[in-house]
HTML snippet that shows the backbone in 3Dmol.js (N, CA, C, O; Angstrom):
<script src="https://3Dmol.org/build/3Dmol-min.js"></script>
<div id="view" style="width:600px;height:400px;position:relative"></div>
<script>
const pdb = `
ATOM      1  N   MET A   1      19.847  11.418 -13.795  1.00  0.00           N
ATOM      2  CA  MET A   1      19.201  10.300 -13.141  1.00  0.00           C
ATOM      3  C   MET A   1      19.847  10.080 -11.779  1.00  0.00           C
ATOM      4  O   MET A   1      21.059  10.243 -11.636  1.00  0.00           O
ATOM      5  N   THR A   2      19.069   9.719 -10.797  1.00  0.00           N
ATOM      6  CA  THR A   2      19.566   9.545  -9.440  1.00  0.00           C
ATOM      7  C   THR A   2      19.780   8.069  -9.116  1.00  0.00           C
ATOM      8  O   THR A   2      19.144   7.197  -9.707  1.00  0.00           O
ATOM      9  N   ASP A   3      20.679   7.799  -8.174  1.00  0.00           N
ATOM     10  CA  ASP A   3      20.931   6.431  -7.736  1.00  0.00           C
ATOM     11  C   ASP A   3      20.121   6.072  -6.507  1.00  0.00           C
ATOM     12  O   ASP A   3      20.264   4.974  -5.970  1.00  0.00           O
ATOM     13  N   LEU A   4      19.273   6.981  -6.056  1.00  0.00           N
ATOM     14  CA  LEU A   4      18.470   6.707  -4.866  1.00  0.00           C
ATOM     15  C   LEU A   4      17.310   5.793  -5.220  1.00  0.00           C
ATOM     16  O   LEU A   4      16.705   5.940  -6.282  1.00  0.00           O
ATOM     17  N   PRO A   5      16.987   4.832  -4.324  1.00  0.00           N
ATOM     18  CA  PRO A   5      15.837   3.961  -4.601  1.00  0.00           C
ATOM     19  C   PRO A   5      14.535   4.733  -4.486  1.00  0.00           C
ATOM     20  O   PRO A   5      14.447   5.717  -3.752  1.00  0.00           O
ATOM     21  N   ILE A   6      13.530   4.282  -5.213  1.00  0.00           N
ATOM     22  CA  ILE A   6      12.208   4.898  -5.156  1.00  0.00           C
ATOM     23  C   ILE A   6      11.397   4.172  -4.086  1.00  0.00           C
ATOM     24  O   ILE A   6      11.238   2.952  -4.145  1.00  0.00           O
ATOM     25  N   LEU A   7      10.889   4.912  -3.120  1.00  0.00           N
ATOM     26  CA  LEU A   7      10.056   4.327  -2.081  1.00  0.00           C
ATOM     27  C   LEU A   7       8.600   4.546  -2.450  1.00  0.00           C
ATOM     28  O   LEU A   7       8.193   5.665  -2.762  1.00  0.00           O
ATOM     29  N   ILE A   8       7.826   3.487  -2.414  1.00  0.00           N
ATOM     30  CA  ILE A   8       6.420   3.570  -2.807  1.00  0.00           C
ATOM     31  C   ILE A   8       5.603   4.316  -1.763  1.00  0.00           C
ATOM     32  O   ILE A   8       4.735   5.111  -2.121  1.00  0.00           O
ATOM     33  N   GLY A   9       5.854   4.083  -0.509  1.00  0.00           N
ATOM     34  CA  GLY A   9       5.091   4.692   0.563  1.00  0.00           C
ATOM     35  C   GLY A   9       5.130   3.798   1.786  1.00  0.00           C
ATOM     36  O   GLY A   9       5.923   2.859   1.860  1.00  0.00           O
ATOM     37  N   ARG A  10       4.286   4.093   2.720  1.00  0.00           N
ATOM     38  CA  ARG A  10       4.235   3.332   3.966  1.00  0.00           C
ATOM     39  C   ARG A  10       3.380   2.077   3.750  1.00  0.00           C
ATOM     40  O   ARG A  10       2.180   2.190   3.500  1.00  0.00           O
ATOM     41  N   PRO A  11       3.984   0.877   3.842  1.00  0.00           N
ATOM     42  CA  PRO A  11       3.237  -0.344   3.531  1.00  0.00           C
ATOM     43  C   PRO A  11       2.292  -0.762   4.661  1.00  0.00           C
ATOM     44  O   PRO A  11       2.570  -0.548   5.841  1.00  0.00           O
ATOM     45  N   PHE A  12       1.176  -1.359   4.264  1.00  0.00           N
ATOM     46  CA  PHE A  12       0.220  -1.892   5.239  1.00  0.00           C
ATOM     47  C   PHE A  12      -0.434  -3.136   4.670  1.00  0.00           C
ATOM     48  O   PHE A  12      -0.329  -3.422   3.477  1.00  0.00           O
ATOM     49  N   ARG A  13      -1.098  -3.857   5.525  1.00  0.00           N
ATOM     50  CA  ARG A  13      -1.920  -5.011   5.117  1.00  0.00           C
ATOM     51  C   ARG A  13      -3.330  -4.716   5.602  1.00  0.00           C
ATOM     52  O   ARG A  13      -3.548  -4.486   6.792  1.00  0.00           O
ATOM     53  N   LEU A  14      -4.283  -4.724   4.686  1.00  0.00           N
ATOM     54  CA  LEU A  14      -5.676  -4.437   4.997  1.00  0.00           C
ATOM     55  C   LEU A  14      -6.410  -5.759   5.194  1.00  0.00           C
ATOM     56  O   LEU A  14      -6.559  -6.538   4.252  1.00  0.00           O
ATOM     57  N   HIS A  15      -6.868  -6.010   6.416  1.00  0.00           N
ATOM     58  CA  HIS A  15      -7.580  -7.245   6.760  1.00  0.00           C
ATOM     59  C   HIS A  15      -9.082  -6.991   6.693  1.00  0.00           C
ATOM     60  O   HIS A  15      -9.626  -6.184   7.448  1.00  0.00           O
ATOM     61  N   LEU A  16      -9.743  -7.697   5.771  1.00  0.00           N
ATOM     62  CA  LEU A  16     -11.188  -7.633   5.633  1.00  0.00           C
ATOM     63  C   LEU A  16     -11.769  -8.933   6.164  1.00  0.00           C
ATOM     64  O   LEU A  16     -11.025  -9.796   6.629  1.00  0.00           O
ATOM     65  N   THR A  17     -13.071  -9.084   6.102  1.00  0.00           N
ATOM     66  CA  THR A  17     -13.709 -10.285   6.627  1.00  0.00           C
ATOM     67  C   THR A  17     -13.200 -11.555   5.955  1.00  0.00           C
ATOM     68  O   THR A  17     -12.888 -12.529   6.640  1.00  0.00           O
ATOM     69  N   HIS A  18     -13.112 -11.562   4.629  1.00  0.00           N
ATOM     70  CA  HIS A  18     -12.723 -12.778   3.911  1.00  0.00           C
ATOM     71  C   HIS A  18     -11.520 -12.599   3.003  1.00  0.00           C
ATOM     72  O   HIS A  18     -11.195 -13.504   2.234  1.00  0.00           O
ATOM     73  N   ARG A  19     -10.856 -11.467   3.070  1.00  0.00           N
ATOM     74  CA  ARG A  19      -9.716 -11.188   2.187  1.00  0.00           C
ATOM     75  C   ARG A  19      -8.680 -10.380   2.943  1.00  0.00           C
ATOM     76  O   ARG A  19      -8.982  -9.754   3.959  1.00  0.00           O
ATOM     77  N   VAL A  20      -7.461 -10.399   2.439  1.00  0.00           N
ATOM     78  CA  VAL A  20      -6.377  -9.561   2.946  1.00  0.00           C
ATOM     79  C   VAL A  20      -5.677  -8.957   1.738  1.00  0.00           C
ATOM     80  O   VAL A  20      -5.294  -9.672   0.812  1.00  0.00           O
ATOM     81  N   PHE A  21      -5.511  -7.643   1.750  1.00  0.00           N
ATOM     82  CA  PHE A  21      -4.834  -6.947   0.658  1.00  0.00           C
ATOM     83  C   PHE A  21      -3.610  -6.224   1.194  1.00  0.00           C
ATOM     84  O   PHE A  21      -3.639  -5.656   2.286  1.00  0.00           O
ATOM     85  N   ASP A  22      -2.532  -6.251   0.413  1.00  0.00           N
ATOM     86  CA  ASP A  22      -1.378  -5.408   0.707  1.00  0.00           C
ATOM     87  C   ASP A  22      -1.632  -4.043   0.097  1.00  0.00           C
ATOM     88  O   ASP A  22      -2.340  -3.920  -0.902  1.00  0.00           O
ATOM     89  N   GLY A  23      -1.048  -3.018   0.705  1.00  0.00           N
ATOM     90  CA  GLY A  23      -1.237  -1.676   0.178  1.00  0.00           C
ATOM     91  C   GLY A  23      -0.177  -0.722   0.664  1.00  0.00           C
ATOM     92  O   GLY A  23       0.733  -1.108   1.398  1.00  0.00           O
ATOM     93  N   TRP A  24      -0.297   0.538   0.249  1.00  0.00           N
ATOM     94  CA  TRP A  24       0.644   1.589   0.595  1.00  0.00           C
ATOM     95  C   TRP A  24      -0.093   2.886   0.842  1.00  0.00           C
ATOM     96  O   TRP A  24      -1.063   3.213   0.158  1.00  0.00           O
ATOM     97  N   GLU A  25       0.381   3.612   1.823  1.00  0.00           N
ATOM     98  CA  GLU A  25      -0.102   4.965   2.054  1.00  0.00           C
ATOM     99  C   GLU A  25       0.978   5.908   1.536  1.00  0.00           C
ATOM    100  O   GLU A  25       2.121   5.853   1.991  1.00  0.00           O
ATOM    101  N   LEU A  26       0.627   6.760   0.600  1.00  0.00           N
ATOM    102  CA  LEU A  26       1.585   7.672  -0.012  1.00  0.00           C
ATOM    103  C   LEU A  26       1.795   8.906   0.855  1.00  0.00           C
ATOM    104  O   LEU A  26       1.035   9.152   1.791  1.00  0.00           O
ATOM    105  N   ALA A  27       2.811   9.664   0.546  1.00  0.00           N
ATOM    106  CA  ALA A  27       3.164  10.847   1.338  1.00  0.00           C
ATOM    107  C   ALA A  27       2.029  11.866   1.389  1.00  0.00           C
ATOM    108  O   ALA A  27       1.895  12.583   2.380  1.00  0.00           O
ATOM    109  N   ASP A  28       1.212  11.942   0.341  1.00  0.00           N
ATOM    110  CA  ASP A  28       0.106  12.913   0.323  1.00  0.00           C
ATOM    111  C   ASP A  28      -1.149  12.391   1.024  1.00  0.00           C
ATOM    112  O   ASP A  28      -2.175  13.070   1.045  1.00  0.00           O
ATOM    113  N   GLY A  29      -1.068  11.162   1.610  1.00  0.00           N
ATOM    114  CA  GLY A  29      -2.196  10.600   2.340  1.00  0.00           C
ATOM    115  C   GLY A  29      -3.047   9.642   1.518  1.00  0.00           C
ATOM    116  O   GLY A  29      -3.875   8.921   2.074  1.00  0.00           O
ATOM    117  N   GLN A  30      -2.855   9.624   0.194  1.00  0.00           N
ATOM    118  CA  GLN A  30      -3.625   8.705  -0.655  1.00  0.00           C
ATOM    119  C   GLN A  30      -3.257   7.272  -0.294  1.00  0.00           C
ATOM    120  O   GLN A  30      -2.101   6.982   0.013  1.00  0.00           O
ATOM    121  N   ALA A  31      -4.236   6.378  -0.331  1.00  0.00           N
ATOM    122  CA  ALA A  31      -4.016   4.969  -0.009  1.00  0.00           C
ATOM    123  C   ALA A  31      -4.337   4.099  -1.215  1.00  0.00           C
ATOM    124  O   ALA A  31      -5.302   4.345  -1.938  1.00  0.00           O
ATOM    125  N   LEU A  32      -3.512   3.081  -1.417  1.00  0.00           N
ATOM    126  CA  LEU A  32      -3.682   2.146  -2.523  1.00  0.00           C
ATOM    127  C   LEU A  32      -3.687   0.735  -1.972  1.00  0.00           C
ATOM    128  O   LEU A  32      -2.868   0.396  -1.118  1.00  0.00           O
ATOM    129  N   ALA A  33      -4.606  -0.094  -2.457  1.00  0.00           N
ATOM    130  CA  ALA A  33      -4.658  -1.504  -2.082  1.00  0.00           C
ATOM    131  C   ALA A  33      -4.497  -2.338  -3.344  1.00  0.00           C
ATOM    132  O   ALA A  33      -5.143  -2.070  -4.357  1.00  0.00           O
ATOM    133  N   LEU A  34      -3.639  -3.344  -3.286  1.00  0.00           N
ATOM    134  CA  LEU A  34      -3.392  -4.224  -4.415  1.00  0.00           C
ATOM    135  C   LEU A  34      -4.342  -5.405  -4.310  1.00  0.00           C
ATOM    136  O   LEU A  34      -4.147  -6.296  -3.484  1.00  0.00           O
ATOM    137  N   GLU A  35      -5.380  -5.408  -5.157  1.00  0.00           N
ATOM    138  CA  GLU A  35      -6.404  -6.453  -5.106  1.00  0.00           C
ATOM    139  C   GLU A  35      -5.972  -7.719  -5.836  1.00  0.00           C
ATOM    140  O   GLU A  35      -6.276  -8.822  -5.381  1.00  0.00           O
ATOM    141  N   ASP A  36      -5.273  -7.583  -6.954  1.00  0.00           N
ATOM    142  CA  ASP A  36      -4.824  -8.742  -7.717  1.00  0.00           C
ATOM    143  C   ASP A  36      -3.431  -8.458  -8.260  1.00  0.00           C
ATOM    144  O   ASP A  36      -3.290  -7.764  -9.266  1.00  0.00           O
ATOM    145  N   PRO A  37      -2.388  -8.992  -7.598  1.00  0.00           N
ATOM    146  CA  PRO A  37      -1.022  -8.708  -8.037  1.00  0.00           C
ATOM    147  C   PRO A  37      -0.712  -9.203  -9.452  1.00  0.00           C
ATOM    148  O   PRO A  37       0.071  -8.571 -10.162  1.00  0.00           O
ATOM    149  N   GLU A  38      -1.314 -10.324  -9.875  1.00  0.00           N
ATOM    150  CA  GLU A  38      -1.029 -10.861 -11.200  1.00  0.00           C
ATOM    151  C   GLU A  38      -1.586  -9.977 -12.312  1.00  0.00           C
ATOM    152  O   GLU A  38      -0.959  -9.827 -13.361  1.00  0.00           O
ATOM    153  N   LEU A  39      -2.752  -9.398 -12.087  1.00  0.00           N
ATOM    154  CA  LEU A  39      -3.360  -8.531 -13.089  1.00  0.00           C
ATOM    155  C   LEU A  39      -3.077  -7.054 -12.846  1.00  0.00           C
ATOM    156  O   LEU A  39      -3.364  -6.216 -13.701  1.00  0.00           O
ATOM    157  N   GLY A  40      -2.517  -6.734 -11.686  1.00  0.00           N
ATOM    158  CA  GLY A  40      -2.216  -5.344 -11.368  1.00  0.00           C
ATOM    159  C   GLY A  40      -3.437  -4.531 -10.992  1.00  0.00           C
ATOM    160  O   GLY A  40      -3.429  -3.308 -11.137  1.00  0.00           O
ATOM    161  N   LEU A  41      -4.489  -5.181 -10.511  1.00  0.00           N
ATOM    162  CA  LEU A  41      -5.702  -4.461 -10.122  1.00  0.00           C
ATOM    163  C   LEU A  41      -5.514  -3.810  -8.755  1.00  0.00           C
ATOM    164  O   LEU A  41      -5.094  -4.457  -7.796  1.00  0.00           O
ATOM    165  N   THR A  42      -5.828  -2.539  -8.686  1.00  0.00           N
ATOM    166  CA  THR A  42      -5.697  -1.794  -7.438  1.00  0.00           C
ATOM    167  C   THR A  42      -6.974  -1.025  -7.148  1.00  0.00           C
ATOM    168  O   THR A  42      -7.802  -0.790  -8.029  1.00  0.00           O
ATOM    169  N   ALA A  43      -7.106  -0.645  -5.897  1.00  0.00           N
ATOM    170  CA  ALA A  43      -8.161   0.283  -5.470  1.00  0.00           C
ATOM    171  C   ALA A  43      -7.462   1.420  -4.760  1.00  0.00           C
ATOM    172  O   ALA A  43      -6.436   1.214  -4.112  1.00  0.00           O
ATOM    173  N   SER A  44      -8.003   2.609  -4.875  1.00  0.00           N
ATOM    174  CA  SER A  44      -7.384   3.748  -4.204  1.00  0.00           C
ATOM    175  C   SER A  44      -8.448   4.670  -3.633  1.00  0.00           C
ATOM    176  O   SER A  44      -9.606   4.662  -4.050  1.00  0.00           O
ATOM    177  N   ALA A  45      -8.018   5.456  -2.672  1.00  0.00           N
ATOM    178  CA  ALA A  45      -8.886   6.461  -2.057  1.00  0.00           C
ATOM    179  C   ALA A  45      -8.000   7.602  -1.590  1.00  0.00           C
ATOM    180  O   ALA A  45      -6.786   7.443  -1.459  1.00  0.00           O
ATOM    181  N   SER A  46      -8.605   8.744  -1.341  1.00  0.00           N
ATOM    182  CA  SER A  46      -7.817   9.915  -0.954  1.00  0.00           C
ATOM    183  C   SER A  46      -7.227   9.790   0.444  1.00  0.00           C
ATOM    184  O   SER A  46      -6.265  10.486   0.768  1.00  0.00           O
ATOM    185  N   THR A  47      -7.788   8.914   1.283  1.00  0.00           N
ATOM    186  CA  THR A  47      -7.211   8.643   2.605  1.00  0.00           C
ATOM    187  C   THR A  47      -7.351   7.155   2.911  1.00  0.00           C
ATOM    188  O   THR A  47      -8.160   6.462   2.294  1.00  0.00           O
ATOM    189  N   LEU A  48      -6.566   6.673   3.856  1.00  0.00           N
ATOM    190  CA  LEU A  48      -6.664   5.276   4.266  1.00  0.00           C
ATOM    191  C   LEU A  48      -8.009   4.998   4.913  1.00  0.00           C
ATOM    192  O   LEU A  48      -8.590   3.935   4.695  1.00  0.00           O
ATOM    193  N   ASP A  49      -8.510   5.928   5.699  1.00  0.00           N
ATOM    194  CA  ASP A  49      -9.836   5.749   6.305  1.00  0.00           C
ATOM    195  C   ASP A  49     -10.912   5.585   5.237  1.00  0.00           C
ATOM    196  O   ASP A  49     -11.809   4.755   5.386  1.00  0.00           O
ATOM    197  N   ASP A  50     -10.831   6.367   4.165  1.00  0.00           N
ATOM    198  CA  ASP A  50     -11.794   6.241   3.069  1.00  0.00           C
ATOM    199  C   ASP A  50     -11.678   4.887   2.376  1.00  0.00           C
ATOM    200  O   ASP A  50     -12.686   4.294   1.993  1.00  0.00           O
ATOM    201  N   LEU A  51     -10.449   4.400   2.217  1.00  0.00           N
ATOM    202  CA  LEU A  51     -10.252   3.098   1.588  1.00  0.00           C
ATOM    203  C   LEU A  51     -10.881   1.994   2.418  1.00  0.00           C
ATOM    204  O   LEU A  51     -11.585   1.137   1.883  1.00  0.00           O
ATOM    205  N   VAL A  52     -10.633   2.007   3.728  1.00  0.00           N
ATOM    206  CA  VAL A  52     -11.208   0.991   4.620  1.00  0.00           C
ATOM    207  C   VAL A  52     -12.733   1.080   4.601  1.00  0.00           C
ATOM    208  O   VAL A  52     -13.417   0.058   4.549  1.00  0.00           O
ATOM    209  N   ARG A  53     -13.261   2.299   4.643  1.00  0.00           N
ATOM    210  CA  ARG A  53     -14.716   2.497   4.599  1.00  0.00           C
ATOM    211  C   ARG A  53     -15.303   1.973   3.288  1.00  0.00           C
ATOM    212  O   ARG A  53     -16.400   1.414   3.281  1.00  0.00           O
ATOM    213  N   GLY A  54     -14.586   2.149   2.189  1.00  0.00           N
ATOM    214  CA  GLY A  54     -15.057   1.685   0.892  1.00  0.00           C
ATOM    215  C   GLY A  54     -15.183   0.169   0.812  1.00  0.00           C
ATOM    216  O   GLY A  54     -15.993  -0.347   0.042  1.00  0.00           O
ATOM    217  N   TYR A  55     -14.395  -0.538   1.596  1.00  0.00           N
ATOM    218  CA  TYR A  55     -14.495  -1.997   1.650  1.00  0.00           C
ATOM    219  C   TYR A  55     -15.488  -2.461   2.709  1.00  0.00           C
ATOM    220  O   TYR A  55     -15.646  -3.665   2.910  1.00  0.00           O
ATOM    221  N   GLY A  56     -16.145  -1.556   3.373  1.00  0.00           N
ATOM    222  CA  GLY A  56     -17.131  -1.924   4.380  1.00  0.00           C
ATOM    223  C   GLY A  56     -16.536  -2.216   5.741  1.00  0.00           C
ATOM    224  O   GLY A  56     -17.163  -2.881   6.566  1.00  0.00           O
ATOM    225  N   GLY A  57     -15.336  -1.729   5.982  1.00  0.00           N
ATOM    226  CA  GLY A  57     -14.684  -1.924   7.274  1.00  0.00           C
ATOM    227  C   GLY A  57     -13.552  -2.925   7.185  1.00  0.00           C
ATOM    228  O   GLY A  57     -13.375  -3.599   6.170  1.00  0.00           O
ATOM    229  N   GLY A  58     -12.809  -3.011   8.236  1.00  0.00           N
ATOM    230  CA  GLY A  58     -11.645  -3.873   8.309  1.00  0.00           C
ATOM    231  C   GLY A  58     -10.630  -3.238   9.230  1.00  0.00           C
ATOM    232  O   GLY A  58     -10.911  -2.212   9.849  1.00  0.00           O
ATOM    233  N   HIS A  59      -9.455  -3.831   9.331  1.00  0.00           N
ATOM    234  CA  HIS A  59      -8.419  -3.197  10.138  1.00  0.00           C
ATOM    235  C   HIS A  59      -7.088  -3.229   9.400  1.00  0.00           C
ATOM    236  O   HIS A  59      -6.850  -4.081   8.544  1.00  0.00           O
ATOM    237  N   VAL A  60      -6.236  -2.287   9.752  1.00  0.00           N
ATOM    238  CA  VAL A  60      -4.955  -2.094   9.079  1.00  0.00           C
ATOM    239  C   VAL A  60      -3.833  -2.593   9.978  1.00  0.00           C
ATOM    240  O   VAL A  60      -3.757  -2.250  11.158  1.00  0.00           O
ATOM    241  N   GLU A  61      -2.974  -3.402   9.398  1.00  0.00           N
ATOM    242  CA  GLU A  61      -1.749  -3.839  10.060  1.00  0.00           C
ATOM    243  C   GLU A  61      -0.600  -3.119   9.357  1.00  0.00           C
ATOM    244  O   GLU A  61      -0.381  -3.313   8.162  1.00  0.00           O
ATOM    245  N   TRP A  62       0.131  -2.289  10.099  1.00  0.00           N
ATOM    246  CA  TRP A  62       1.262  -1.578   9.502  1.00  0.00           C
ATOM    247  C   TRP A  62       2.435  -2.529   9.381  1.00  0.00           C
ATOM    248  O   TRP A  62       2.753  -3.255  10.323  1.00  0.00           O
ATOM    249  N   LEU A  63       3.077  -2.529   8.225  1.00  0.00           N
ATOM    250  CA  LEU A  63       4.215  -3.396   7.964  1.00  0.00           C
ATOM    251  C   LEU A  63       5.506  -2.596   8.076  1.00  0.00           C
ATOM    252  O   LEU A  63       5.502  -1.377   7.900  1.00  0.00           O
ATOM    253  N   PRO A  64       6.611  -3.278   8.367  1.00  0.00           N
ATOM    254  CA  PRO A  64       7.883  -2.550   8.432  1.00  0.00           C
ATOM    255  C   PRO A  64       8.269  -2.001   7.056  1.00  0.00           C
ATOM    256  O   PRO A  64       7.989  -2.609   6.024  1.00  0.00           O
ATOM    257  N   GLN A  65       8.900  -0.868   7.072  1.00  0.00           N
ATOM    258  CA  GLN A  65       9.370  -0.252   5.831  1.00  0.00           C
ATOM    259  C   GLN A  65      10.464  -1.148   5.244  1.00  0.00           C
ATOM    260  O   GLN A  65      11.385  -1.526   5.968  1.00  0.00           O
ATOM    261  N   PRO A  66      10.393  -1.497   3.966  1.00  0.00           N
ATOM    262  CA  PRO A  66      11.417  -2.365   3.381  1.00  0.00           C
ATOM    263  C   PRO A  66      12.774  -1.672   3.337  1.00  0.00           C
ATOM    264  O   PRO A  66      12.865  -0.461   3.134  1.00  0.00           O
ATOM    265  N   VAL A  67      13.813  -2.456   3.529  1.00  0.00           N
ATOM    266  CA  VAL A  67      15.180  -1.946   3.424  1.00  0.00           C
ATOM    267  C   VAL A  67      15.647  -2.251   2.008  1.00  0.00           C
ATOM    268  O   VAL A  67      15.715  -3.411   1.599  1.00  0.00           O
ATOM    269  N   LEU A  68      15.963  -1.210   1.275  1.00  0.00           N
ATOM    270  CA  LEU A  68      16.339  -1.379  -0.120  1.00  0.00           C
ATOM    271  C   LEU A  68      17.847  -1.260  -0.276  1.00  0.00           C
ATOM    272  O   LEU A  68      18.488  -0.426   0.365  1.00  0.00           O
ATOM    273  N   ALA A  69      18.393  -2.090  -1.120  1.00  0.00           N
ATOM    274  CA  ALA A  69      19.815  -2.012  -1.412  1.00  0.00           C
ATOM    275  C   ALA A  69      20.060  -0.823  -2.330  1.00  0.00           C
ATOM    276  O   ALA A  69      19.195  -0.467  -3.130  1.00  0.00           O
ATOM    277  N   PRO A  70      21.235  -0.208  -2.221  1.00  0.00           N
ATOM    278  CA  PRO A  70      21.528   0.915  -3.131  1.00  0.00           C
ATOM    279  C   PRO A  70      21.591   0.435  -4.573  1.00  0.00           C
ATOM    280  O   PRO A  70      21.853  -0.737  -4.844  1.00  0.00           O
ATOM    281  N   ALA A  71      21.351   1.347  -5.477  1.00  0.00           N
ATOM    282  CA  ALA A  71      21.379   1.015  -6.897  1.00  0.00           C
ATOM    283  C   ALA A  71      22.797   0.600  -7.306  1.00  0.00           C
ATOM    284  O   ALA A  71      23.785   1.095  -6.765  1.00  0.00           O
ATOM    285  N   ARG A  72      22.870  -0.312  -8.267  1.00  0.00           N
ATOM    286  CA  ARG A  72      24.176  -0.767  -8.761  1.00  0.00           C
ATOM    287  C   ARG A  72      24.797   0.313  -9.622  1.00  0.00           C
ATOM    288  O   ARG A  72      24.091   1.047 -10.313  1.00  0.00           O
ATOM    289  N   PRO A  73      26.121   0.412  -9.584  1.00  0.00           N
ATOM    290  CA  PRO A  73      26.791   1.429 -10.434  1.00  0.00           C
ATOM    291  C   PRO A  73      26.721   1.093 -11.906  1.00  0.00           C
ATOM    292  O   PRO A  73      27.233   1.844 -12.736  1.00  0.00           O
TER     293      PRO A  73
END
`;
const viewer = $3Dmol.createViewer("view");
viewer.addModel(pdb, "pdb");
viewer.setStyle({}, {cartoon: {color: "spectrum"}});
viewer.zoomTo();
viewer.render();
</script>
């Protein structure tokens, strides 16, 4: 087992007409949007452009990469 933190991907905020979703772009280009954090509902697409198109348009705000503390010994 490794002590390195797991990075989800490059975080973004997807701004739609009446909603805003947080999401991540993974290393392979797949994009995920978190529609309901309490229920864990997500939407995904093979690219971020496809995800935005699937919602009928919107714009992406890139968020800073989180700084993670090292794992405890």
